N, C-alpha and C positions, 0 to 999 in steps of 0.2 A: 732663301737659299740656306742650306744647313752649314755651309762653310764659307769662308771669305773667298773672294775671287782669286786671290793669290795662291790658295792651297787646292790640292786635288780633292775631289769628292770621294770620301772613303767608301769602301765596298761593305755590303751588309754583313759579310763574314767577319768583319772587324768588331761588330757589336752583338751579333746573334748569340743566343744561348745554345751551345752545342750539346749540353747535357740535359736539356729539357725533357721531361718525361712525355710519353704518349700513352694512349689507352687503346685497348682492343675493342672491337664492336660489341663483344659480349660482356665487357666490364660493367659493373653496376653503377648506378648514379652515385651511390655512396662512395665508391672508389674514386670516381671522377671528382666529386666535391672535395674529398680528402686530399687528393693530389694538387688540386688548385690551391687549397689553403696551405699545405705543406711547402709548396714550391713558390708560393706568392706569384702565381701566374694569372693572367686574365683569360686564358683559354688553353685547351689541350688538343693536339691533333689526334685523330682516330686513324689507326694504321692497321691494315689487314694484308697479310702476305707481302710485307715490305712496301705496300702501296698506300699513299695517303688517300683516304676515302671520305673524310669529314673532319669537322672541328666542333668542339663544344666550348662555349664561352661562359663567363660568369652570367651574362644575360640569359643564356639558355637555362641555367640552373635556377635563376631567380624567376624566370617565366613560369616554371612549374608551380610556383606558389601563388601566382597572380590569378585573379578571377578571369574566366573565359567569357568574353562578350558574345552572346548569341546574336547572329544577324537578325534584323527586324524584317519580317515579311510585310510587304505593302501591297494591298489589293489595288489593281488598276484595271477597270472594266472586267473582263473575264479571265484575266491573268493575275498571277501573284509574282511580284518582283521582290528581291532581297535588297533592302537598303543598307549597304554596309561599305564603309570606306576604310575600315580598319584592317588589321592583319588577317591573313588567310585563316578562316575558321578551322578547316581541317588540319592545318599546320599547328595551330594553337592546341587543339585537342590532342594531336599526336604527341606534342611535347609534354602536356600535362599528364598524360597516361604513360609516358616513357618509363621503362624499368631498367633499360640498359643504354649504353652509349650509342648503339646503332639507331635507336628510336629518338634519341635526343639531339643527335648531331645535326649540323647544317652541312648540306652537300648540294652542289659541288663547292669545293673550297677555293677561296681566293688565296693564292700563294705567290711567292717570288722565287726567281732563280738565284743561286748563290752569287751570280755576277752582278746583281742589281746594286745600284748606287743608293746611298742613303736618301738622296733627293727623290729618287724613284720610289723608294719604300714609303717615304713621307707622303708623297703625292697619292700613291695607291691607298694608303690608310685613310687619308682625308676624303678622296673621291669616292671610295667604296664603303667608307665608314666601317672598317674592320680593325680588330685588335684582339689577338696578335695575328701575325702573318707567319705561316710555316715557310721555311726556306728549303728549296729543293735543289739537288745537284743536276747535272746534265742528263742523268739517267732517271730523273724524276723521283728520286729517293729522298726522304726526309733527312736533312742534315742539321737543322736547327730551327729556332723559333725567335722571332724578333717582335718586341712589343713597343707600344708608345712610350712606356717608361724607359726602355733602352734608348730610344731616340732622344728623349728629354735629357738623359745623362750625357749624351754626346753633345747636344746643343749647349748644355750648361758648361761643359768643359771648354768648348770652343768659344763661348761668350766670355768666359772668365779669362781665357787665354788672350783675347783681344782687349780686355779691360786694362 
């Protein structure tokens, strides 16, 4: 649990970054990478017409530089099967060839509502292996971004408070 039993579980709005940048679908990969570095963020939301349509993470940027593993065809009687247990080949190729945010982003996006507690955010991040999480208001508009680092800062403060 993020907080001691005697205190209330804070809301995600208490720690989210309200001023986090976002990118448009037509923004270049260079723009995305520059913003990630400048703002020291693990990912950026992709927004079109005030609607969250995707997210680009550091992993997406790094994946562009990785070698794509071509699935191995395996003949079996009169048929050919593809022996592959790795990532989706078409998805890997799409990311490697991406020239803009639309082609690199992950969609649909795992996000949280601004009413989520920090325990709910932590659980979602671990269960779905996502970082960061866009925070949406009741009208599903982007209002912030919360990362694992933001949670670690809160945990550190709470642990030091109890010490």
